[in-house]
C-alpha positions, 0 to 999 in steps of 0.5 A: 500500500505504501509503495503504491501510494509513493508511486502514485505521488511520484506520478503526480509530481512528474505530471505537474512538473511536465505541465510546468515545462509546457507553461515555460515553453509557451512563454518562451515561444510567445516572447520569441514571436513578440520580439519579431515586431518591427521597431520602426515599421512603415506607415500605411498609405493607400498607395501601398495597395494601389496595384492590388486587385480591387477587392483587396484594395477595398479591404486594406483601406477599410482595415487600416487607417491611413498613417497607421504603423504596419505592426505585424505582431498582435496579442489577443485576448478572447472568450467564447465557446469551444466544442468538444463534441460533434455537429450532432452533439457539440458539447460547447464549453466556455472558453478563454484564451490568449493568442500571440499572432506573428505571421508568417513566422508563427503563433501561440494560442493558450486556451482554457475551457470547461471546469472542474475535472473536465477542464481542458487547458493547453496550447496550440502553436506552429510547433506543437499542440499540447492539451491537458485534462484537469491540468495534470492528465495529457490528452493531446500532444502532437508536434514535429510532423509535417502534417502538424506544421502544415495544418498550423500554418494554414490556421495562422496565415488565415487568422493574420489576414483579419487580425494582423493585416499589416503583416501582409504588407510586410511580407515578400512574394505574396500573390494576390488574385481577384476571385470576384468583385467582392472576393480576393485570394492571397497566397503566402509562401514561407519556409517551404510551405504555401497557403492560399486564403479567400476573403469575402468583403462587404461593400465598405471593404469589411471582411465577412468571410474567410475560406481556405483549403486546410490540411487536416485529419478532422474527417471520418477517416482520420486521414490528413488531406486538404478540406475546406475550412472557414469562418464568419467574421463580424462585430468589427472594432478599432484597435490602434488604427486597425479595424478588426472583427471581434466575433469569429465562428469557424469550423471544418468542412466549410460550405458543406452539410458537415460544417459546424462552428467548433470555435466561437470567439469574442475578442475582448482586446487586441494589443500590438506590443513593442519588440521589447515587450516580453 
């Protein structure tokens, strides 16, 4: 009995120590990304987007106020709901999260949802997915594979379009195409990966929808493949010269009968830190 108790106690200590290391890695990666913020960025002018397709021009002149510094790194705070189930039984849980977004280099999304023994917490990033049940039981750990890297890249490249639009005007080799009068496509190459995203805008240039082919295994076969992912955007507000959506509903299989929003976020603050803000 004593031996079993001692082994159990050692196991708890080990798991708690492991969780502390995850927190430390989150903080280190967030600090690395924040340090990528340009110290003296150019300021936005409509002339910068004069050669882009018409819907892209309308988007940028809506999203960025003339003269705004083109900051690429943002820290977002959000609440909302996160589904731990399926379309038939979503099992939505209350969620809160902090995200550092620094396209095209990476992101960290640190989230807590649920409560009590069912509380889920952890982080998603370009380098790993790590979540814990009750704070001490690891339930999802993925990292170091091309599949994970490609899936994560799709997520944060798409999110950067509507949450850090200034980042796109600082990138090299970005390709812009008009899909229709109110939709444009952007394609971003970076570090051997490439992701395209379609953005639909309203008459005033306000983005209302993003859709992109995401590399994912969220399908009945559990096999990684490209499948439509998308989000509806609304409740736009101004943050330091940027007009950004604060309500986002996103999910897999966008545009099909299988779609449902597993991620419903209400952004409560957006901050553009300096490179020295760690």
